[in-house]
N, CA, C and O atoms as a CHARMM CRD file, in Angstrom:
* protein
*
  328
    1    1 MET  N    -12.86000   3.71600  10.02900 PROA 1      0.00000
    2    1 MET  CA   -11.77200   4.71000   9.59200 PROA 1      0.00000
    3    1 MET  C    -12.53600   6.03800   9.43600 PROA 1      0.00000
    4    1 MET  O    -13.42200   6.13000   8.58500 PROA 1      0.00000
    5    2 PRO  N    -12.22800   7.02300  10.20100 PROA 2      0.00000
    6    2 PRO  CA   -12.89500   8.34200  10.11700 PROA 2      0.00000
    7    2 PRO  C    -12.67400   9.08600   8.78600 PROA 2      0.00000
    8    2 PRO  O    -11.57500   9.13200   8.23300 PROA 2      0.00000
    9    3 ILE  N    -13.76500   9.65000   8.32000 PROA 3      0.00000
   10    3 ILE  CA   -13.58600  10.45600   7.13200 PROA 3      0.00000
   11    3 ILE  C    -13.42300  11.91100   7.37700 PROA 3      0.00000
   12    3 ILE  O    -13.14400  12.66300   6.44200 PROA 3      0.00000
   13    4 ARG  N    -13.58700  12.35400   8.62000 PROA 4      0.00000
   14    4 ARG  CA   -13.45900  13.71000   9.03700 PROA 4      0.00000
   15    4 ARG  C    -12.17800  14.48100   8.43500 PROA 4      0.00000
   16    4 ARG  O    -12.29900  15.58700   7.90900 PROA 4      0.00000
   17    5 PRO  N    -10.96000  13.82600   8.54700 PROA 5      0.00000
   18    5 PRO  CA    -9.84500  14.51100   7.98200 PROA 5      0.00000
   19    5 PRO  C     -9.94900  14.89400   6.53000 PROA 5      0.00000
   20    5 PRO  O     -9.22400  15.77700   6.07300 PROA 5      0.00000
   21    6 TYR  N    -10.83900  14.24700   5.78700 PROA 6      0.00000
   22    6 TYR  CA   -10.96500  14.56600   4.34900 PROA 6      0.00000
   23    6 TYR  C    -12.06700  15.48900   4.01700 PROA 6      0.00000
   24    6 TYR  O    -12.24100  15.85700   2.85600 PROA 6      0.00000
   25    7 LEU  N    -12.85400  15.89700   5.03700 PROA 7      0.00000
   26    7 LEU  CA   -14.02400  16.76400   4.79000 PROA 7      0.00000
   27    7 LEU  C    -13.64200  18.23000   4.39600 PROA 7      0.00000
   28    7 LEU  O    -14.36300  18.92500   3.68000 PROA 7      0.00000
   29    8 GLN  N    -12.50500  18.62300   4.89800 PROA 8      0.00000
   30    8 GLN  CA   -11.97300  19.94100   4.57000 PROA 8      0.00000
   31    8 GLN  C    -13.03100  21.06600   4.65700 PROA 8      0.00000
   32    8 GLN  O    -13.24200  21.81500   3.70300 PROA 8      0.00000
   33    9 GLY  N    -13.67500  21.15900   5.81300 PROA 9      0.00000
   34    9 GLY  CA   -14.61300  22.24300   6.08700 PROA 9      0.00000
   35    9 GLY  C    -15.96500  22.08400   5.49300 PROA 9      0.00000
   36    9 GLY  O    -16.82400  22.95400   5.63800 PROA 9      0.00000
   37   10 GLN  N    -16.16700  20.99900   4.83400 PROA 10     0.00000
   38   10 GLN  CA   -17.57800  20.76800   4.31300 PROA 10     0.00000
   39   10 GLN  C    -18.49400  20.44100   5.37900 PROA 10     0.00000
   40   10 GLN  O    -18.14800  19.70000   6.29900 PROA 10     0.00000
   41   11 ALA  N    -19.74800  20.99800   5.29900 PROA 11     0.00000
   42   11 ALA  CA   -20.72200  20.80700   6.38400 PROA 11     0.00000
   43   11 ALA  C    -21.65000  19.58100   6.04900 PROA 11     0.00000
   44   11 ALA  O    -22.35400  19.52900   5.04100 PROA 11     0.00000
   45   12 PHE  N    -21.57400  18.63200   6.98000 PROA 12     0.00000
   46   12 PHE  CA   -22.49000  17.48400   6.96900 PROA 12     0.00000
   47   12 PHE  C    -22.92400  17.33300   8.41800 PROA 12     0.00000
   48   12 PHE  O    -22.21200  17.68300   9.36000 PROA 12     0.00000
   49   13 ASP  N    -24.17500  16.77400   8.55000 PROA 13     0.00000
   50   13 ASP  CA   -24.68500  16.50200   9.88000 PROA 13     0.00000
   51   13 ASP  C    -24.01100  15.30500  10.45400 PROA 13     0.00000
   52   13 ASP  O    -23.45800  14.48200   9.72600 PROA 13     0.00000
   53   14 PRO  N    -24.05300  15.18600  11.86400 PROA 14     0.00000
   54   14 PRO  CA   -23.27700  14.08800  12.44600 PROA 14     0.00000
   55   14 PRO  C    -23.71400  12.64200  11.92700 PROA 14     0.00000
   56   14 PRO  O    -22.85900  11.76800  11.78700 PROA 14     0.00000
   57   15 ASP  N    -24.99300  12.41700  11.65800 PROA 15     0.00000
   58   15 ASP  CA   -25.45100  11.15700  11.13900 PROA 15     0.00000
   59   15 ASP  C    -24.81200  10.85000   9.74700 PROA 15     0.00000
   60   15 ASP  O    -24.37700   9.73000   9.47600 PROA 15     0.00000
   61   16 SER  N    -24.77900  11.88700   8.89400 PROA 16     0.00000
   62   16 SER  CA   -24.17400  11.65400   7.56100 PROA 16     0.00000
   63   16 SER  C    -22.68900  11.35200   7.71800 PROA 16     0.00000
   64   16 SER  O    -22.13800  10.47400   7.05400 PROA 16     0.00000
   65   17 ILE  N    -22.06200  12.10200   8.61000 PROA 17     0.00000
   66   17 ILE  CA   -20.58900  11.78000   8.77100 PROA 17     0.00000
   67   17 ILE  C    -20.40600  10.38200   9.31600 PROA 17     0.00000
   68   17 ILE  O    -19.44600   9.73200   8.90300 PROA 17     0.00000
   69   18 ARG  N    -21.22500   9.85900  10.19500 PROA 18     0.00000
   70   18 ARG  CA   -21.13500   8.47500  10.62000 PROA 18     0.00000
   71   18 ARG  C    -21.32100   7.50700   9.51300 PROA 18     0.00000
   72   18 ARG  O    -20.58100   6.53200   9.38200 PROA 18     0.00000
   73   19 VAL  N    -22.38600   7.79200   8.65500 PROA 19     0.00000
   74   19 VAL  CA   -22.64600   6.85200   7.53700 PROA 19     0.00000
   75   19 VAL  C    -21.50700   6.93800   6.57700 PROA 19     0.00000
   76   19 VAL  O    -21.07900   5.90300   6.06700 PROA 19     0.00000
   77   20 MET  N    -20.96900   8.14000   6.28600 PROA 20     0.00000
   78   20 MET  CA   -19.77700   8.23600   5.34900 PROA 20     0.00000
   79   20 MET  C    -18.57100   7.57200   5.90200 PROA 20     0.00000
   80   20 MET  O    -17.80000   6.97900   5.14700 PROA 20     0.00000
   81   21 SER  N    -18.36900   7.64100   7.17300 PROA 21     0.00000
   82   21 SER  CA   -17.19200   6.92800   7.78700 PROA 21     0.00000
   83   21 SER  C    -17.27200   5.39700   7.64800 PROA 21     0.00000
   84   21 SER  O    -16.29400   4.71900   7.33400 PROA 21     0.00000
   85   22 VAL  N    -18.45800   4.90700   7.89300 PROA 22     0.00000
   86   22 VAL  CA   -18.72900   3.46100   7.69200 PROA 22     0.00000
   87   22 VAL  C    -18.55700   3.05700   6.20000 PROA 22     0.00000
   88   22 VAL  O    -17.90900   2.05100   5.91000 PROA 22     0.00000
   89   23 ALA  N    -19.10600   3.79900   5.30500 PROA 23     0.00000
   90   23 ALA  CA   -18.93200   3.48900   3.85300 PROA 23     0.00000
   91   23 ALA  C    -17.46700   3.64200   3.48100 PROA 23     0.00000
   92   23 ALA  O    -16.98000   2.82900   2.69600 PROA 23     0.00000
   93   24 PHE  N    -16.77100   4.56800   3.95700 PROA 24     0.00000
   94   24 PHE  CA   -15.35200   4.79400   3.64300 PROA 24     0.00000
   95   24 PHE  C    -14.51200   3.56500   4.13200 PROA 24     0.00000
   96   24 PHE  O    -13.68300   3.03600   3.39100 PROA 24     0.00000
   97   25 GLU  N    -14.75600   3.13500   5.39600 PROA 25     0.00000
   98   25 GLU  CA   -14.13900   1.96600   5.91300 PROA 25     0.00000
   99   25 GLU  C    -14.48400   0.69600   5.11100 PROA 25     0.00000
  100   25 GLU  O    -13.60600  -0.12300   4.83600 PROA 25     0.00000
  101   26 ASN  N    -15.65800   0.55100   4.76900 PROA 26     0.00000
  102   26 ASN  CA   -16.17700  -0.60100   4.00900 PROA 26     0.00000
  103   26 ASN  C    -15.43800  -0.64900   2.61200 PROA 26     0.00000
  104   26 ASN  O    -14.94800  -1.69100   2.17800 PROA 26     0.00000
  105   27 ALA  N    -15.39500   0.52700   1.95800 PROA 27     0.00000
  106   27 ALA  CA   -14.83600   0.57900   0.63300 PROA 27     0.00000
  107   27 ALA  C    -13.26300   0.28700   0.71400 PROA 27     0.00000
  108   27 ALA  O    -12.71300  -0.46800  -0.08800 PROA 27     0.00000
  109   28 CYS  N    -12.62800   0.90300   1.68000 PROA 28     0.00000
  110   28 CYS  CA   -11.22400   0.65100   1.87400 PROA 28     0.00000
  111   28 CYS  C    -10.95100  -0.87200   2.15100 PROA 28     0.00000
  112   28 CYS  O     -9.98700  -1.44100   1.63700 PROA 28     0.00000
  113   29 ASN  N    -11.79200  -1.47500   2.94000 PROA 29     0.00000
  114   29 ASN  CA   -11.61800  -2.88900   3.22500 PROA 29     0.00000
  115   29 ASN  C    -11.81300  -3.71100   1.92500 PROA 29     0.00000
  116   29 ASN  O    -11.00700  -4.58600   1.60900 PROA 29     0.00000
  117   30 GLN  N    -12.84500  -3.42500   1.22100 PROA 30     0.00000
  118   30 GLN  CA   -13.16000  -4.18100  -0.05500 PROA 30     0.00000
  119   30 GLN  C    -12.06600  -3.96300  -1.09800 PROA 30     0.00000
  120   30 GLN  O    -11.80400  -4.84100  -1.91900 PROA 30     0.00000
  121   31 LEU  N    -11.43700  -2.80600  -1.06400 PROA 31     0.00000
  122   31 LEU  CA   -10.37700  -2.49900  -2.04100 PROA 31     0.00000
  123   31 LEU  C     -9.06200  -3.00400  -1.50200 PROA 31     0.00000
  124   31 LEU  O     -8.09500  -2.97900  -2.26300 PROA 31     0.00000
  125   32 GLY  N     -8.92400  -3.44800  -0.30700 PROA 32     0.00000
  126   32 GLY  CA    -7.66500  -3.92200   0.25900 PROA 32     0.00000
  127   32 GLY  C     -6.72200  -2.82000   0.62100 PROA 32     0.00000
  128   32 GLY  O     -5.50900  -3.02700   0.60600 PROA 32     0.00000
  129   33 ILE  N     -7.21700  -1.67200   0.94200 PROA 33     0.00000
  130   33 ILE  CA    -6.33700  -0.51100   1.26200 PROA 33     0.00000
  131   33 ILE  C     -5.97500  -0.62000   2.73000 PROA 33     0.00000
  132   33 ILE  O     -6.84600  -0.69300   3.59700 PROA 33     0.00000
  133   34 LEU  N     -4.70600  -0.62900   2.98800 PROA 34     0.00000
  134   34 LEU  CA    -4.22800  -0.77800   4.40900 PROA 34     0.00000
  135   34 LEU  C     -3.70900   0.61100   4.89900 PROA 34     0.00000
  136   34 LEU  O     -3.93700   0.99400   6.04600 PROA 34     0.00000
  137   35 ASP  N     -2.99000   1.36700   3.97900 PROA 35     0.00000
  138   35 ASP  CA    -2.35800   2.63000   4.34400 PROA 35     0.00000
  139   35 ASP  C     -3.38000   3.66500   4.38800 PROA 35     0.00000
  140   35 ASP  O     -3.95200   3.97900   3.34400 PROA 35     0.00000
  141   36 LYS  N     -3.67500   4.24500   5.53200 PROA 36     0.00000
  142   36 LYS  CA    -4.70900   5.21500   5.65400 PROA 36     0.00000
  143   36 LYS  C     -4.30900   6.65600   5.27100 PROA 36     0.00000
  144   36 LYS  O     -5.10600   7.59100   5.34100 PROA 36     0.00000
  145   37 HSD  N     -3.01600   6.78300   4.85800 PROA 37     0.00000
  146   37 HSD  CA    -2.57400   8.05200   4.47900 PROA 37     0.00000
  147   37 HSD  C     -1.89900   8.23000   3.10700 PROA 37     0.00000
  148   37 HSD  O     -1.10600   9.14000   2.86500 PROA 37     0.00000
  149   38 ASP  N     -2.28700   7.26200   2.20900 PROA 38     0.00000
  150   38 ASP  CA    -1.75400   7.40900   0.86400 PROA 38     0.00000
  151   38 ASP  C     -2.72700   8.10100  -0.11500 PROA 38     0.00000
  152   38 ASP  O     -3.83300   8.46600   0.28600 PROA 38     0.00000
  153   39 ALA  N     -2.35300   8.27800  -1.33200 PROA 39     0.00000
  154   39 ALA  CA    -3.07400   8.94000  -2.31000 PROA 39     0.00000
  155   39 ALA  C     -4.37200   8.17400  -2.66800 PROA 39     0.00000
  156   39 ALA  O     -5.40900   8.80200  -2.87900 PROA 39     0.00000
  157   40 VAL  N     -4.32600   6.90600  -2.73400 PROA 40     0.00000
  158   40 VAL  CA    -5.43400   6.08600  -3.11600 PROA 40     0.00000
  159   40 VAL  C     -6.61900   6.28600  -1.99900 PROA 40     0.00000
  160   40 VAL  O     -7.80400   6.40900  -2.31000 PROA 40     0.00000
  161   41 THR  N     -6.15200   6.29900  -0.72000 PROA 41     0.00000
  162   41 THR  CA    -7.12800   6.52400   0.28800 PROA 41     0.00000
  163   41 THR  C     -7.84700   7.83400   0.19300 PROA 41     0.00000
  164   41 THR  O     -9.04100   7.95100   0.46800 PROA 41     0.00000
  165   42 LYS  N     -7.08600   8.80300  -0.20300 PROA 42     0.00000
  166   42 LYS  CA    -7.62600  10.11500  -0.38100 PROA 42     0.00000
  167   42 LYS  C     -8.67400  10.15100  -1.48400 PROA 42     0.00000
  168   42 LYS  O     -9.71200  10.79500  -1.33100 PROA 42     0.00000
  169   43 ILE  N     -8.40400   9.43700  -2.64300 PROA 43     0.00000
  170   43 ILE  CA    -9.35800   9.30900  -3.66800 PROA 43     0.00000
  171   43 ILE  C    -10.65600   8.59600  -3.31500 PROA 43     0.00000
  172   43 ILE  O    -11.75400   8.96100  -3.73400 PROA 43     0.00000
  173   44 VAL  N    -10.45500   7.56900  -2.53000 PROA 44     0.00000
  174   44 VAL  CA   -11.63600   6.79000  -1.98000 PROA 44     0.00000
  175   44 VAL  C    -12.50200   7.78100  -1.05500 PROA 44     0.00000
  176   44 VAL  O    -13.73300   7.78200  -1.08300 PROA 44     0.00000
  177   45 ALA  N    -11.80100   8.55100  -0.30600 PROA 45     0.00000
  178   45 ALA  CA   -12.54000   9.45900   0.65600 PROA 45     0.00000
  179   45 ALA  C    -13.30400  10.50500  -0.20100 PROA 45     0.00000
  180   45 ALA  O    -14.45900  10.81900   0.09000 PROA 45     0.00000
  181   46 ARG  N    -12.67900  11.01400  -1.21000 PROA 46     0.00000
  182   46 ARG  CA   -13.32000  12.09100  -2.05000 PROA 46     0.00000
  183   46 ARG  C    -14.48300  11.43400  -2.82800 PROA 46     0.00000
  184   46 ARG  O    -15.50200  12.08400  -3.06500 PROA 46     0.00000
  185   47 THR  N    -14.35100  10.23500  -3.20000 PROA 47     0.00000
  186   47 THR  CA   -15.44100   9.53400  -3.89000 PROA 47     0.00000
  187   47 THR  C    -16.64600   9.33400  -2.94600 PROA 47     0.00000
  188   47 THR  O    -17.79900   9.53100  -3.33200 PROA 47     0.00000
  189   48 VAL  N    -16.34300   8.94100  -1.70800 PROA 48     0.00000
  190   48 VAL  CA   -17.38600   8.80800  -0.63900 PROA 48     0.00000
  191   48 VAL  C    -18.10400  10.06700  -0.47200 PROA 48     0.00000
  192   48 VAL  O    -19.33400  10.07900  -0.43400 PROA 48     0.00000
  193   49 ILE  N    -17.36400  11.18600  -0.36400 PROA 49     0.00000
  194   49 ILE  CA   -17.94300  12.54700  -0.13000 PROA 49     0.00000
  195   49 ILE  C    -18.80200  12.92500  -1.32400 PROA 49     0.00000
  196   49 ILE  O    -19.93300  13.38100  -1.15800 PROA 49     0.00000
  197   50 ASP  N    -18.28900  12.74500  -2.48900 PROA 50     0.00000
  198   50 ASP  CA   -19.05400  13.09000  -3.74000 PROA 50     0.00000
  199   50 ASP  C    -20.33000  12.26900  -3.81200 PROA 50     0.00000
  200   50 ASP  O    -21.36400  12.82600  -4.18100 PROA 50     0.00000
  201   51 MET  N    -20.32700  11.03100  -3.49500 PROA 51     0.00000
  202   51 MET  CA   -21.48600  10.19600  -3.59200 PROA 51     0.00000
  203   51 MET  C    -22.50500  10.61100  -2.50900 PROA 51     0.00000
  204   51 MET  O    -23.70900  10.62000  -2.76500 PROA 51     0.00000
  205   52 ALA  N    -22.04600  10.93600  -1.36300 PROA 52     0.00000
  206   52 ALA  CA   -22.95600  11.45600  -0.30000 PROA 52     0.00000
  207   52 ALA  C    -23.61100  12.78700  -0.71200 PROA 52     0.00000
  208   52 ALA  O    -24.77300  13.05000  -0.40300 PROA 52     0.00000
  209   53 GLN  N    -22.81600  13.62500  -1.42800 PROA 53     0.00000
  210   53 GLN  CA   -23.38600  14.84600  -1.90700 PROA 53     0.00000
  211   53 GLN  C    -24.39900  14.62300  -2.97600 PROA 53     0.00000
  212   53 GLN  O    -25.27900  15.45900  -3.18300 PROA 53     0.00000
  213   54 ARG  N    -24.29800  13.48500  -3.68500 PROA 54     0.00000
  214   54 ARG  CA   -25.31000  13.09500  -4.68100 PROA 54     0.00000
  215   54 ARG  C    -26.57500  12.50600  -4.14300 PROA 54     0.00000
  216   54 ARG  O    -27.51200  12.22700  -4.89200 PROA 54     0.00000
  217   55 GLY  N    -26.61000  12.31200  -2.82700 PROA 55     0.00000
  218   55 GLY  CA   -27.79900  11.77600  -2.17000 PROA 55     0.00000
  219   55 GLY  C    -27.76000  10.41400  -1.65100 PROA 55     0.00000
  220   55 GLY  O    -28.78800   9.93900  -1.16900 PROA 55     0.00000
  221   56 PHE  N    -26.65400   9.71900  -1.69800 PROA 56     0.00000
  222   56 PHE  CA   -26.62400   8.36900  -1.07400 PROA 56     0.00000
  223   56 PHE  C    -26.46200   8.59000   0.44200 PROA 56     0.00000
  224   56 PHE  O    -25.48600   9.17800   0.90700 PROA 56     0.00000
  225   57 ARG  N    -27.45600   8.09500   1.18800 PROA 57     0.00000
  226   57 ARG  CA   -27.55200   8.41200   2.64400 PROA 57     0.00000
  227   57 ARG  C    -27.45600   7.30200   3.54200 PROA 57     0.00000
  228   57 ARG  O    -27.40800   7.50700   4.75500 PROA 57     0.00000
  229   58 ASP  N    -27.42000   6.00500   3.00900 PROA 58     0.00000
  230   58 ASP  CA   -27.22300   4.92300   4.01500 PROA 58     0.00000
  231   58 ASP  C    -25.99600   4.16300   3.65800 PROA 58     0.00000
  232   58 ASP  O    -25.53900   4.21100   2.51600 PROA 58     0.00000
  233   59 GLU  N    -25.43800   3.44200   4.63400 PROA 59     0.00000
  234   59 GLU  CA   -24.14500   2.82700   4.55900 PROA 59     0.00000
  235   59 GLU  C    -24.05800   1.88000   3.31100 PROA 59     0.00000
  236   59 GLU  O    -23.08700   1.93800   2.55700 PROA 59     0.00000
  237   60 ALA  N    -25.05100   1.04200   3.11800 PROA 60     0.00000
  238   60 ALA  CA   -25.00500  -0.00200   2.08600 PROA 60     0.00000
  239   60 ALA  C    -25.02600   0.68000   0.66400 PROA 60     0.00000
  240   60 ALA  O    -24.22000   0.33200  -0.19900 PROA 60     0.00000
  241   61 SER  N    -25.96700   1.65600   0.44300 PROA 61     0.00000
  242   61 SER  CA   -26.06400   2.26800  -0.88800 PROA 61     0.00000
  243   61 SER  C    -24.85000   3.12400  -1.14500 PROA 61     0.00000
  244   61 SER  O    -24.33900   3.14100  -2.26500 PROA 61     0.00000
  245   62 LEU  N    -24.38300   3.81700  -0.17200 PROA 62     0.00000
  246   62 LEU  CA   -23.20900   4.62500  -0.33400 PROA 62     0.00000
  247   62 LEU  C    -21.95300   3.80400  -0.65400 PROA 62     0.00000
  248   62 LEU  O    -21.19300   4.12000  -1.56900 PROA 62     0.00000
  249   63 THR  N    -21.75800   2.69700   0.16700 PROA 63     0.00000
  250   63 THR  CA   -20.67100   1.81200  -0.13800 PROA 63     0.00000
  251   63 THR  C    -20.78100   1.30500  -1.58400 PROA 63     0.00000
  252   63 THR  O    -19.81100   1.42500  -2.33200 PROA 63     0.00000
  253   64 ASP  N    -21.95900   0.72700  -2.01800 PROA 64     0.00000
  254   64 ASP  CA   -22.15000   0.22600  -3.35700 PROA 64     0.00000
  255   64 ASP  C    -21.85000   1.24700  -4.37600 PROA 64     0.00000
  256   64 ASP  O    -21.22400   0.93400  -5.38900 PROA 64     0.00000
  257   65 ALA  N    -22.26400   2.46400  -4.16600 PROA 65     0.00000
  258   65 ALA  CA   -22.02700   3.52500  -5.20500 PROA 65     0.00000
  259   65 ALA  C    -20.55100   3.79700  -5.30200 PROA 65     0.00000
  260   65 ALA  O    -20.03700   3.95600  -6.41000 PROA 65     0.00000
  261   66 VAL  N    -19.84800   3.86000  -4.20000 PROA 66     0.00000
  262   66 VAL  CA   -18.37700   4.05600  -4.22200 PROA 66     0.00000
  263   66 VAL  C    -17.67900   2.90500  -4.95000 PROA 66     0.00000
  264   66 VAL  O    -16.78600   3.13600  -5.76600 PROA 66     0.00000
  265   67 MET  N    -18.07200   1.70700  -4.66500 PROA 67     0.00000
  266   67 MET  CA   -17.49000   0.53200  -5.20900 PROA 67     0.00000
  267   67 MET  C    -17.77300   0.50100  -6.73400 PROA 67     0.00000
  268   67 MET  O    -16.91900   0.01400  -7.47500 PROA 67     0.00000
  269   68 GLN  N    -18.86400   0.97000  -7.21100 PROA 68     0.00000
  270   68 GLN  CA   -19.13500   1.03800  -8.66400 PROA 68     0.00000
  271   68 GLN  C    -18.07100   1.90300  -9.36400 PROA 68     0.00000
  272   68 GLN  O    -17.61200   1.61400 -10.47000 PROA 68     0.00000
  273   69 GLU  N    -17.72200   2.94500  -8.67200 PROA 69     0.00000
  274   69 GLU  CA   -16.69400   3.84800  -9.26800 PROA 69     0.00000
  275   69 GLU  C    -15.31700   3.21700  -9.43800 PROA 69     0.00000
  276   69 GLU  O    -14.49600   3.69500 -10.22100 PROA 69     0.00000
  277   70 PHE  N    -15.07300   2.13500  -8.69200 PROA 70     0.00000
  278   70 PHE  CA   -13.74900   1.55300  -8.75300 PROA 70     0.00000
  279   70 PHE  C    -13.74700   0.13300  -9.42000 PROA 70     0.00000
  280   70 PHE  O    -12.72600  -0.55500  -9.42900 PROA 70     0.00000
  281   71 ARG  N    -14.90700  -0.26900  -9.96600 PROA 71     0.00000
  282   71 ARG  CA   -14.90900  -1.46700 -10.73900 PROA 71     0.00000
  283   71 ARG  C    -14.44300  -1.24600 -12.14000 PROA 71     0.00000
  284   71 ARG  O    -14.77300  -0.25100 -12.78500 PROA 71     0.00000
  285   72 PRO  N    -13.65500  -2.20900 -12.61000 PROA 72     0.00000
  286   72 PRO  CA   -13.04700  -2.03300 -13.93900 PROA 72     0.00000
  287   72 PRO  C    -14.15300  -2.08500 -14.99800 PROA 72     0.00000
  288   72 PRO  O    -15.16900  -2.75200 -14.80100 PROA 72     0.00000
  289   73 LEU  N    -13.96000  -1.38600 -16.11100 PROA 73     0.00000
  290   73 LEU  CA   -14.87300  -1.48000 -17.18000 PROA 73     0.00000
  291   73 LEU  C    -14.66000  -2.72300 -17.93100 PROA 73     0.00000
  292   73 LEU  O    -13.50500  -3.13100 -18.05600 PROA 73     0.00000
  293   74 PRO  N    -15.63800  -3.37200 -18.44500 PROA 74     0.00000
  294   74 PRO  CA   -15.46700  -4.58100 -19.22100 PROA 74     0.00000
  295   74 PRO  C    -14.79600  -4.29300 -20.55100 PROA 74     0.00000
  296   74 PRO  O    -15.07700  -3.28300 -21.19700 PROA 74     0.00000
  297   75 ARG  N    -13.94600  -5.15100 -20.93600 PROA 75     0.00000
  298   75 ARG  CA   -13.23000  -5.03700 -22.22500 PROA 75     0.00000
  299   75 ARG  C    -14.31600  -5.44100 -23.31800 PROA 75     0.00000
  300   75 ARG  O    -15.20500  -6.27000 -23.12500 PROA 75     0.00000
  301   76 SER  N    -14.10700  -4.72100 -24.50400 PROA 76     0.00000
  302   76 SER  CA   -15.05400  -5.04300 -25.60400 PROA 76     0.00000
  303   76 SER  C    -15.12000  -6.55000 -25.87900 PROA 76     0.00000
  304   76 SER  O    -14.11600  -7.26200 -25.85500 PROA 76     0.00000
  305   77 GLY  N    -16.36200  -7.00200 -26.14400 PROA 77     0.00000
  306   77 GLY  CA   -16.55200  -8.33700 -26.49200 PROA 77     0.00000
  307   77 GLY  C    -16.72400  -9.24700 -25.23900 PROA 77     0.00000
  308   77 GLY  O    -16.96300 -10.44800 -25.36800 PROA 77     0.00000
  309   78 GLN  N    -16.60100  -8.66000 -24.05500 PROA 78     0.00000
  310   78 GLN  CA   -16.85000  -9.50000 -22.84000 PROA 78     0.00000
  311   78 GLN  C    -18.00100  -8.99200 -22.05300 PROA 78     0.00000
  312   78 GLN  O    -18.25400  -7.78700 -22.02600 PROA 78     0.00000
  313   79 PRO  N    -18.73200  -9.90100 -21.38800 PROA 79     0.00000
  314   79 PRO  CA   -19.80600  -9.48700 -20.67500 PROA 79     0.00000
  315   79 PRO  C    -19.53000  -8.58600 -19.51800 PROA 79     0.00000
  316   79 PRO  O    -18.42900  -8.72900 -18.98500 PROA 79     0.00000
  317   80 PRO  N    -20.34800  -7.67300 -19.03000 PROA 80     0.00000
  318   80 PRO  CA   -20.00100  -6.86000 -17.87100 PROA 80     0.00000
  319   80 PRO  C    -19.78800  -7.66300 -16.65300 PROA 80     0.00000
  320   80 PRO  O    -20.27000  -8.79000 -16.54300 PROA 80     0.00000
  321   81 ILE  N    -19.05100  -7.08400 -15.70600 PROA 81     0.00000
  322   81 ILE  CA   -18.80500  -7.73100 -14.38600 PROA 81     0.00000
  323   81 ILE  C    -20.04100  -7.47000 -13.53800 PROA 81     0.00000
  324   81 ILE  O    -20.44500  -6.31500 -13.41000 PROA 81     0.00000
  325   82 PRO  N    -20.64500  -8.47000 -12.96500 PROA 82     0.00000
  326   82 PRO  CA   -21.87000  -8.25800 -12.11400 PROA 82     0.00000
  327   82 PRO  C    -21.59800  -7.52500 -10.87800 PROA 82     0.00000
  328   82 PRO  O    -22.51100  -7.28300 -10.09000 PROA 82     0.00000
């Protein structure tokens, strides 16, 4: 799933865009997102871009960082979700 439509003029090198596109597709698949044009997809794309700007540069770590943002917080008195 290409991330280019969500970059809105931001400058990234071609390799970074490729990595971001793979991480975006991975995250959407893991989250069960099927509609490529809904608001949730846009939030995932912005999260991928934000994490890439923070320095995550490979597909696995970028995907993991994005997925951490979408994991539910544990309720008090319960152990954290691994």
